[in-house]
C-alpha positions in Angstrom: 5.9 -11.0 50.3 3.5 -13.9 50.1 4.4 -17.5 50.7 6.3 -19.4 48.1 4.0 -21.8 46.2 6.8 -24.2 45.2 10.0 -25.1 46.9 12.8 -26.9 45.0 15.5 -28.5 47.2 18.7 -29.9 45.6 20.9 -32.0 47.9 24.4 -32.3 46.3 25.2 -35.6 48.0 28.5 -35.4 49.9 29.5 -31.9 48.8 31.0 -30.6 52.0 32.7 -27.2 52.4 35.3 -27.8 55.1 35.7 -29.6 58.4 32.9 -29.4 60.9 33.7 -28.0 64.4 33.7 -31.6 65.8 35.4 -33.2 62.8 38.2 -34.6 65.1 35.7 -36.7 67.0 34.9 -38.4 63.6 38.5 -38.8 62.6 38.0 -36.2 59.9 40.3 -33.3 60.9 41.3 -31.4 57.8 38.5 -32.8 55.5 37.4 -30.3 52.9 35.5 -31.9 50.0 35.0 -28.8 47.8 38.3 -27.2 48.6 40.5 -30.2 48.0 38.7 -31.1 44.7 39.2 -27.5 43.5 42.9 -27.7 44.3 43.2 -31.1 42.6 41.6 -29.7 39.5 43.7 -26.5 39.5 40.4 -24.6 40.0 36.8 -25.6 39.6 34.7 -24.1 36.7 31.4 -23.5 38.4 30.3 -20.1 37.2 26.6 -20.5 38.0 27.2 -21.7 41.6 29.7 -18.9 41.8 27.1 -16.3 40.7 24.8 -17.6 43.5 27.6 -16.9 46.1 29.4 -20.2 46.6 32.8 -18.6 46.9 31.3 -15.8 49.1 30.8 -18.5 51.7 34.5 -19.1 51.5 36.8 -19.0 48.6 37.0 -22.0 46.4 39.9 -22.2 43.9 38.7 -21.2 40.4 35.4 -19.7 41.5 35.5 -16.0 42.1 33.5 -14.4 44.9 30.9 -12.0 43.4 29.9 -8.5 44.5 26.2 -9.1 43.9 25.4 -12.7 44.7 22.0 -14.0 43.4 21.4 -16.1 46.5 21.5 -15.7 50.2 24.4 -17.9 51.5 25.9 -19.5 54.6 27.0 -22.9 56.0 25.2 -25.4 58.1 26.5 -27.5 61.0 25.2 -31.0 61.4 23.7 -31.4 64.9 23.0 -35.2 64.7 25.6 -37.8 65.7 26.5 -39.1 62.3 27.8 -38.4 58.8 25.7 -40.6 56.6 23.1 -39.9 54.0 20.1 -40.9 56.1 21.2 -38.9 59.1 21.8 -35.8 57.0 18.5 -36.0 55.1 16.4 -36.9 58.1 17.9 -33.9 59.9 17.2 -31.6 56.9 13.5 -32.6 57.3 13.4 -31.9 61.0 14.7 -34.9 63.0 17.7 -35.2 65.3 19.5 -38.5 65.3 21.6 -39.3 68.4 22.6 -42.9 67.5 24.7 -43.2 64.4 23.8 -45.9 62.0 26.4 -48.8 62.2 28.9 -49.5 59.5 30.7 -52.8 59.0 34.2 -52.2 57.8 35.1 -55.8 58.7 31.9 -57.4 57.4 28.9 -58.6 59.2 29.0 -60.8 62.4 28.6 -64.6 62.0 25.6 -64.5 64.2 23.7 -62.4 61.6 25.0 -64.4 58.7 24.0 -67.7 60.3 20.4 -66.6 60.6 20.4 -65.7 56.9 21.9 -69.0 55.9 19.4 -70.9 58.1 16.4 -69.0 56.6 17.5 -69.3 52.9 19.3 -72.6 52.9 22.1 -70.9 50.9 25.8 -70.2 51.6 27.2 -66.7 51.8 30.3 -65.3 50.1 31.8 -61.8 50.1 31.0 -60.3 53.5 33.2 -57.3 53.1 33.1 -53.7 51.9 33.3 -53.7 48.2 32.4 -51.9 45.0 29.2 -53.5 43.5 30.8 -54.1 40.1 34.1 -55.4 41.4 32.5 -58.0 43.7 30.5 -59.3 40.7 33.7 -59.8 38.8 35.2 -61.6 41.7 32.3 -63.7 42.9 29.6 -63.7 40.2 30.7 -66.9 38.5 31.0 -68.7 41.9 27.5 -67.5 42.7 26.1 -68.9 39.4 27.8 -72.3 40.1 26.7 -72.6 43.8 23.7 -70.3 44.4 25.5 -68.7 47.3 24.4 -65.2 48.2 26.9 -62.4 47.5 26.6 -60.2 50.6 28.7 -57.1 50.9 28.7 -53.6 52.4 30.3 -50.2 51.8 31.5 -47.2 53.8 27.7 -46.5 54.3 25.4 -48.3 56.7 24.2 -50.9 54.1 23.8 -54.6 53.7 23.7 -55.4 50.0 22.8 -58.8 48.5 23.6 -59.4 44.8 22.1 -62.3 42.9 21.9 -63.3 39.3 18.3 -63.1 38.1 18.5 -66.6 36.5 19.8 -68.1 39.8 17.6 -66.2 42.3 14.7 -64.4 40.6 14.2 -60.8 41.9 11.0 -61.7 43.8 12.9 -64.3 45.8 15.8 -61.9 46.4 13.3 -59.3 47.6 11.9 -61.8 50.2 15.4 -62.5 51.4 16.1 -58.8 51.7 12.8 -58.2 53.6 13.9 -60.9 56.1 17.3 -59.2 56.5 15.6 -55.8 57.0 13.6 -57.2 59.9 16.8 -58.8 61.4 18.8 -55.6 61.2 16.4 -53.0 62.5 17.2 -53.0 66.2 20.0 -51.4 68.2 22.2 -54.4 67.8 22.9 -53.9 64.1 21.2 -50.6 63.3 21.7 -51.0 59.5 20.5 -48.0 57.5 19.5 -49.8 54.4 19.3 -53.3 53.0 19.6 -53.3 49.2 18.7 -56.0 46.7 21.2 -55.9 43.8 20.0 -58.2 41.0 22.3 -58.7 38.0 22.4 -60.5 34.6 24.9 -61.6 32.1 27.9 -63.9 31.8 31.2 -64.0 33.7 33.3 -61.0 32.6 30.2 -59.2 31.4 27.9 -59.0 34.4 25.5 -56.0 34.5 23.4 -54.8 37.4 19.7 -54.3 36.4 17.2 -51.7 37.3 15.4 -54.2 39.6 17.4 -52.8 42.5 15.3 -52.4 45.6 16.1 -50.5 48.8 14.7 -51.4 52.2 15.3 -48.3 54.4 14.4 -47.7 58.0 11.4 -45.5 58.5 12.4 -42.2 60.0 12.3 -42.3 63.8 9.7 -39.5 64.0 7.4 -37.4 61.9 9.2 -35.3 59.3 8.3 -32.1 57.6 7.4 -34.2 54.6 4.7 -36.1 56.6 3.3 -32.8 57.8 3.2 -31.4 54.2 1.5 -34.5 52.8 -1.1 -34.5 55.6 -1.9 -30.9 54.8 -2.5 -31.6 51.1 0.8 -30.3 49.8 2.8 -32.1 47.1 6.1 -33.8 48.0 7.8 -34.9 44.8 10.8 -37.1 45.6 13.5 -37.4 42.9 16.4 -39.8 42.9 16.9 -41.8 46.1 14.9 -39.3 48.2 11.9 -41.7 48.5 14.2 -44.6 49.6 16.0 -42.4 52.2 12.7 -41.6 53.9 11.2 -45.0 53.1 8.4 -43.3 51.2 7.2 -41.4 54.3 5.4 -38.2 53.3 6.2 -38.7 49.6 3.3 -38.0 47.2 5.2 -38.8 44.0 8.4 -40.7 43.6 10.6 -40.4 40.5 13.6 -42.7 40.1 16.7 -41.5 38.3 19.6 -43.2 36.5 22.3 -40.6 37.3 22.9 -36.9 38.2 22.0 -35.7 34.7 18.8 -37.6 34.7 18.1 -36.1 38.2 18.5 -32.6 36.8 16.2 -33.6 33.9 13.5 -34.7 36.3 13.9 -31.6 38.5 13.5 -29.4 35.4 10.5 -31.5 34.3 8.9 -31.0 37.8 9.2 -27.2 37.3 6.7 -27.5 34.4 4.1 -29.0 36.7 1.4 -27.1 38.5 1.8 -28.1 42.2 2.0 -26.6 45.6 4.7 -28.0 47.9 8.2 -29.3 47.4 10.2 -31.0 44.7 13.2 -32.7 46.4 16.2 -33.9 44.5 19.3 -35.9 45.6 22.3 -36.0 43.3 24.0 -39.2 44.4 26.7 -39.6 41.9 29.1 -37.1 43.7 29.1 -39.5 46.6 28.6 -43.0 45.1 30.7 -42.7 42.0 33.5 -40.3 43.1 33.6 -39.6 46.8 33.8 -43.2 48.1 36.0 -44.2 45.2 38.4 -41.3 46.1 38.3 -39.9 42.5 38.8 -36.1 42.8 39.0 -35.6 39.1 35.8 -37.4 38.4 34.1 -35.6 41.3 35.3 -32.2 39.9 34.1 -33.0 36.4 30.7 -34.1 37.8 30.4 -30.8 39.8 31.2 -28.8 36.6 28.6 -30.8 34.6 26.0 -30.1 37.3 26.8 -26.4 37.3 26.3 -26.3 33.5 22.7 -27.6 34.1 21.7 -25.0 36.7 20.8 -22.2 34.2 17.8 -24.5 33.1 16.6 -24.5 36.7 17.1 -20.8 37.3 15.4 -19.9 33.9 12.3 -21.8 34.8 11.9 -20.3 38.3 8.7 -18.4 38.8 8.1 -15.4 41.1 6.7 -17.7 43.8 9.4 -20.4 43.6 12.1 -20.9 46.2 15.3 -22.8 45.4 17.4 -24.3 48.2 20.8 -25.9 47.4 22.7 -27.8 50.1 24.5 -31.1 50.9 24.0 -33.8 53.5 27.6 -34.5 54.6 31.1 -34.5 53.1 33.1 -37.2 51.2 36.5 -35.7 50.6 38.1 -37.7 47.8 41.6 -37.0 49.0 40.9 -37.8 52.6 42.1 -41.1 54.1 39.9 -44.2 53.9 36.7 -44.4 51.8 34.2 -43.1 54.3 32.1 -39.9 54.4 33.7 -36.9 56.2 32.2 -34.8 58.9 32.0 -31.3 57.3 30.1 -28.1 57.2 27.7 -28.0 54.2 26.9 -25.0 51.9 23.5 -23.4 51.9 22.4 -21.3 49.0 18.8 -19.9 48.9 17.5 -18.2 45.8 14.3 -16.7 44.5 13.3 -14.1 41.9 12.7 -11.3 44.5 16.3 -11.2 45.6 18.0 -7.9 44.5 21.3 -8.9 46.1 22.1 -12.0 48.2 23.5 -11.6 51.6 25.3 -13.8 54.1 22.8 -15.2 56.6 23.7 -16.6 60.1 25.4 -20.0 60.1 22.7 -22.6 60.8 23.4 -24.8 63.9 21.4 -27.7 62.4 20.3 -28.9 59.0 16.8 -28.9 60.4 16.6 -25.2 59.8 15.7 -26.0 56.2 12.7 -28.1 57.2 11.6 -25.4 59.7 11.8 -22.8 57.0 9.8 -24.9 54.5 7.2 -25.5 57.3 7.1 -21.8 58.1 6.5 -20.9 54.5 3.5 -23.3 54.2 2.1 -22.4 57.6 2.2 -26.0 58.9 3.3 -27.3 62.2 7.0 -26.6 62.7 9.3 -29.6 63.4 10.6 -30.1 66.9 14.1 -29.2 65.8 15.2 -26.3 63.6 14.7 -22.6 63.4 13.1 -21.0 60.4 15.2 -18.5 58.4 12.3 -17.4 56.2 12.4 -13.8 57.3 16.1 -13.6 56.5 15.7 -14.6 52.9 12.6 -12.6 51.7 
């Protein structure tokens, strides 16, 4: 079979499929994102993922294993030392991360905050993990009265700064965030992302605007995306993909409002003539439901996503390859609010499959990047083993 002309990658952000072999080291023994959501829902209705072979990987309540799966299937083990979005995605594209990004469950150290105060001449409030909407309700009015910066974090490795657009215009907020990005790049803080969070409105009715801006770290090495772009291939980044890789190797970036918009944009990309990859991250599973420990919302979002998959499958051409996976777990019934160290599902589908089979468990997410590189006959990443021959 000839090479696939177009590869479509869907990362279901945080949709883990059971504890990883080293889960205990991450305080995640027993974590099982998909399994626990399915139990909580009394069974998940995901017939399309089921038809691809999701329950053939391991049985998920409500989803029947099928005799003739439409995709090849297995699980992947994360090799890198972390369980965050950037580590997972960077590994998917061929990197190995040995230093985990830092999280700040007790807020940021005074030493860092003092430098921000000195630079901006502004006070700082918040400095704790918080939901972005709740912290505006709590501190938005204070910020409007004083001009203090609202700085907060989450279970992820992020430093977020919220400011009302009439108090601190977005351009000024971006400058502050750029300064913070420089401060937090090194080993000492190792913050994955600095995020500008502008908002508008009056107390009790604040709204975050679309002027959000992410300042990621550049990947610590060349990714498969760099190699693709350098070889004249298209890399269409949908959702937060471009931010995760800080634009490295991206030839077209498409922002999305939510999961459904993400699916719309992926389907739109299938109407384009291109050679390369269309790469989608569906962040709502993680941001709206996983961290907030909302198994019902998570389950409903999974079912809504499944209902959109026929559009993708119907548009696939003979020389298209579809890869569906995840970047880590975020079990909404697990303790705390953090990600969980889990195996992730891998489903690989194309028109030429008569009957999907179980392929060998992947020992690193980088096998996806290696497979894509192998398909396009470009330099293989340092990490990862291609499974191209196993899926043709």
